[in-house]
N, C-alpha and C positions, 0 to 999 in steps of 0.2 A: 722526222717521223719518230714517234716514240714506240717502244715495243708494244706488241699487242697485249692486252690484259690477259692474265691467267684465266684459263677456263675453269669452271667448277670442278672438272675432273682432275685438275692439278691440285686443288685443295689449298689455295693460298690462305684464305681466311675462313672459308666456309667449312662446315662439318662434312665429313666423308659421306658420299652418296650411299644409299642403301644398296645391298647386293643386286646385281643385274638380274632381271627376270626376263622370260621370253618375250613379254610384252614391251620391254625396253628396246628391243631390236626392231628397227623399221620393217614392216611387212615387205616381203619380196626380196629381202637381203639374202644373197647366196652366201652361205657359210661353209661350203664344201672346200676340200683341199685345193681344187684347181679353179676356184671362183674367179680370180683375177684373169687367168688365162682364157676364160670364156668371154671376156670383153675384147672385141675384135681389135680395137686400136692398141690396147695394151699387148695383145698377142703379137701384133706386127712390130711394135717397139721392142718387145722382149726378144723376138726372133732376130732382129737386127743386132741387138746387143750380144746375143749368143755368137753370131758371126764375127763381130769385132773382137770379142773376148778370146775366141779360138785363134783368130789371126794374131793377136798380141802375144799369146802364150806360145804359139808355134814359132813366131818370129824370134823370141828369146833364144830358143834352141838353135835355130838356123843361123842367126847372126853370130851367136857365141861360138858355134863350131867353126865357122869360116874365118872369123876374126882371129881366133887362136891358131888355126891352121896357117893363116897368112903371116902372122906377126910373132907367134910363140911368146906372147906377153900378157900376163895377168893384168898388168896395169892398163893395157889397151882395152881389155874387157871392161874395166872399171870406167874408163872414159866413155865408152859406148853406152854403158848403163846411165852415166850421168847426163849424157846428151838427151836421153829420154826423160829422166826424172826432174832435172832442173827446170825445164819449161813449165812443169806442173806447179812448181812453187811460184814462179814469176808471173805466170799468165792466168792462174786460176781466178783471181779477182776480176780480171778482164772478162773471162768467160761468164762470171756471175753477172756482171753489168750487161753483157750481151743477152743473157737469158732473160733479164727483166725488161730489156728495151726492144728486142726483136722477137719475131715468131720462132718458137723453139724448134718447130719442124724444119725450118730452113737452116738453122744453125747445125742441127744434126746431119741434114742432107749434104750440105757443102763440106762440113768437117770430114765426114767419112769418105766423100768423093775425092777430096784432096789427098787423104791417106791412100786411097786406092791408086790414084795416079802416080804418087811418089813411089809406092811399092812396085807398081808395074814398071816404072823406069829402072828401079833397082834390079828387078828380075832380068830385064834385058841386058844391063851391063854386067851382071854376074854371069849369065849363061853364055855371053860372048867373050868372057875372059878379060873384060876391061875394068873390073871393079878395083877400087883402092880402099885403104883404111878410112880415108876421109869421107867416102861415100856413106859408110855406116854412120858417121857422125851427123851428117846433114839430114839423112833419112830419119835417124833417131830423134833429131831436133824437131822435124816436121811432125812425126807421129806423136811426140810428147806434147807439142804445142796444140795440135788438133784435139788431143784428149782433154787438155786443160780448158780449151775454149768450148768444148761441146758437152763435157760430163755434167757441169752444173745445170745446163738446159735439160739434159736427159733425166736427171733426178727430179728437178722441179716440175717436169712434164707429167710425171706419174699421177700425182693427186688430181690433176685436171682431167685425167682420163678415167681413172677408176673410182674417184671419190674417197672420202676419208675412211669409210668403213672397210674398204678392201686394201688400204695402204699396207698394212702389216703383211697381208697375203702376197701382195705384189712385190714388196721389197724382199720378202723371203725368197721368191723365185728369182729375183735379180741376183741375190747372193748365191743361190744354188747354181745358177748358170755360170757365174764366175768360177766357183769351185770346181764344177764339172770340167770347164775348159782348162783349169790348172792341172787336172789329172790326165785328161785325154789329149790336150793340145800338144804338149811336149813329146808324148809318146808317138803321136801321129807324125809329127815333123821328123823325129828321129827315124821312124820306120821308112818314111819317104826318102830321106837322104841315103839310108843304108841300101834300099832297093835300087834306086836309080844311079847311085854312084858305082854299083857293081864291084864293091870291095876296094875301089881306088880312093884312098883317103885324101888325095890331093885334087880330086875332081870337084869342079864347081857346078857341074850339071845338076846334081840332086838338089843343091841349095837353090839354084836358079828356079827349078820347077816348084819348090816350096814357095818361093816368093811370088810366082804366078798365082798359086792357090791363095796366098794371103791377099793379093790384089783383088781377086774375085770375091773373097769374103768381105773385104771393106766395101766394095761396090754394092754387094747385096745388102749390107747393113745400111748403106745410103738409100738404095732404091725402096726398101720396105716402107720408109716413112712417107713415100709419095702416095701410098694407098690408104693412109690414115685420114679420117675426117676431122679429127681434132687438130687444130693448127697450133695451139699454144699461144694464144693472143698475148701481146706484150701489154704491160701496164706501166708505161714510162712516166716519170715525174715531169712536171711542167717547167720547162726552161732550165733544168738542172744540167750541169756538165757531168761527163762520166766520172771525173774525179770526185765530184760532190756525191755521186751515187756510191762510190767506194767508201767515202767517209761515213755516209749514212748507214751503209751495211755494217761497218765496224762498230759504229755507235750503237746500232740496234743489238748486235750480239753482246757487246759489253754491258749494255743497259738492261738486258733481260736476264733475271736470275735463272730462268728455266733454260733458255736457248744457250746462253753463255756457259751455264753449268753443264749442260749436256755435251757441248763441244769439249769442255775441259775434261769431263769424264771419259770421252772417247780418246783423248790424247794419251791418257795414262797407260792403257794397254798397248797402244802403238809404241810407246817408249820402252816398255819392259815385257810385255806379253809376247810380242812378235820376234824377240831376240832368239827364240827357239828355232825359228826358220833359218836364221843366218848361221847358227852354231850347230845345226843338225848334222852336216857332213863331218865336222870334227868329232861330235859325239859318237856318230856311227863308227868312225875309224878308231878313236882312242878308247872308247868304253866298250862298245859291242864287238870290236875287232872285225867289223863287217866290210864288205865290198860294195860295188855299185848296186848289186841286186838287193842288198839289205837296206841301203839308202832309199832305193825305189819303193820298197815295202813300207818304210816309215812315211814317206811322202804320200803314198797312196792311202795309208791308214788315216793320216790327217785330213786328206781330201774327202774321204768317205765319211768321216765324222762330221766335217763341215757341211756336207750335203744333207746329212741326217738332221743337223741342227737347223738348217734353213727350212727343210720341209716341216720340222716340228713347229717352228715359228709361224708357218703358213696357217696353222690351225689355232693360233693363240691371239687372234685379233681382238677378241672380247675379254682377254685376261685382265683381271683387276690388279691394282697396286703395281703397275709396271715400273715405277720408280724403285721400289724395293727389289724387284727382280733384276733391274739393271745393276744395282750394287751387288746383289748376290752372285750374278753370273760373272761380274768382274772379279769378285773375291775368289770364286771357284776357279776361274781362269788362272790366277796366281797359284792356287793350291795345286792344280794339275801340273803346272809348269815345274813346281818344286818336286812333285811326285815323279815326273819324267826324269828330272835331273839325276835322281838317285836310283833309277832302275838299272839293272845289270844284265837282263836277259832280253832277247829280241822280242819275245811275246809280250813281256811286261811293258817294254818301251812302246810297242805298237798300240797296246791298250791305252796307255796314258796319253800318247800323242793323238789318238782318235778322240779321247775325251777333251783335249785342248781344242781340236778342230770343231767339235760339236758345240762347246760352250762359247767359243769365240764367235762362231757364226750367229748364234742366238743373240749375243750381246751386241755385236756391231750392227746387225740388221735392225734390232729393236731400237737402238740409239738413233740411228740415222732416220728411221721412220718417224719417231717422235719429234725429232728436230724439224723435219719437214712439215709435220702437222701443227706444230706450235708457232710457225711463222706465217705472217700474213702473205697472201698470194703474191703481192707486188714485190716482196723482199726475198722470195724463196731462192731465186737464182744466186743472189749475192751471198746469202747465208750458206748455201750448199758449197759455194766456192771457198768461203772461209773455212768451212769444215774440211774440205779437200786439201787446202793449203796447209792447215794445221798438222795434217798427217805427215807432212814433209819433215817434221821435227824428229821422226823416228831415229835418224842417226845419232841424236843426242843420247839416246838410251843404249843403242847398240855399241857405241865406242867404248864406254867404261865397262860394260859387261864383257865385251870381247877382250879387253885388256886384262880383266880379272881372269878370264878363261885361259889366256896365254901365260900369265904370270903364275897362277896357282894350278887350276885344272878346269877343264871344260864343264865338269859337273858343278863345281863351285860357281862358275860364271853363270850358267843357266839357272842354278838355284837362287843366286843372288838377284837375278832379274825377277824371279817369281816372288821372292820375299819383298822386293821393292814394290811390286804390284799389289800385294796383300796389304802392306803398310799404307801405301798411297790410297788404296780404296777406303780403309778405315778413316784416314784423315779427311777425304772428300765426303764421306758419309756424315761427318759432324759439321762440315762447312757448307755443303750444298743442300740446304734444307728444302728449297723449292723443288729440286729434282727428286728428293726423297718422297715428296707428297704427290708426285704424278700418279694418277689413277689409271684411266684407260688410255690417256695420251692423245685423245681427240675430243 
């Protein structure tokens, strides 16, 4: 299958369309802030995603606390993290094939249900005192695999539910939910552990109770899709093997200047823009001379900025020249990272990191939405899986930046990441002409 032809709004060879007028928008289209949430099936899908997002972010704190308490090893923390992230790289393409071959509702239902069962089993062995380090490894592997297998279906499901006109609004609320869970989830897990442990730092009881809550959230995320009327019908190819589906998806992405270009443009900030997250603890300690409360304020500022960016994008569905805005937000992302690197006061750092959160949320949500809309329906699952897998390249940017931070200074390391993002954006501006010409994106 060849890539879908560029739409007039992308502007491949046709002249730019005249400015949008009220009459250009179909009658009855809801353009309010919460338009997509008024669609019953999307509200159910979004509610389930909120539950699973909170579960994942709470789990990071609970497992990190207990693993370190049990093993006193930072390396073991890394192994547990890898058990969750590596399946996302290896199984994302499989998830994309499943999303295009099976009913998306069933994929989400069974994926989240298996997460709930695995987490429930973990809760029981933790609270009874029988947990071992390797239990965290296999549960992390199950959670990561289920995410890789179900996330392409969840993303490809959205345009079938809300339609093209509400895609930017819907994806903005997806991003807002993830960012909200990043702020509140860890704090909620930490509070539960502190309350139920009763001051005993060796107690597993508090962590066990958190895992019971996580299991409930995963089960709720699974059950919500049962009430949806849209099933996400598959559009399988005739007589093709799953491996042929994977090859077709890769060829589609490589052969489309728009889709391939958008994925490439999304990789760049993952390589150099998100290094700020990894190095923030070091920046807080070395530059701001801050403690845990200062680091918490920085993380909260970034999360609040990201939520603001997501809600802003919710109102920008009809924005023209989205290709230009993609590059501009990518450029500003790099500029704000550089600005953050050379702040020296807590207030200035919070302001700059909030700006990074805001602009990154707009950029990532807009990019993923346009990718979804530029792909033919029968290919969406596979393209979403390629997009998800490509983000696993993030360590390739983090390692050299972290090395520079260790050898020179954390400010130079973070600043170098910002400079690389700015320079890379200019390079892609001149090479990705099809992306530059994207107008409305649908």
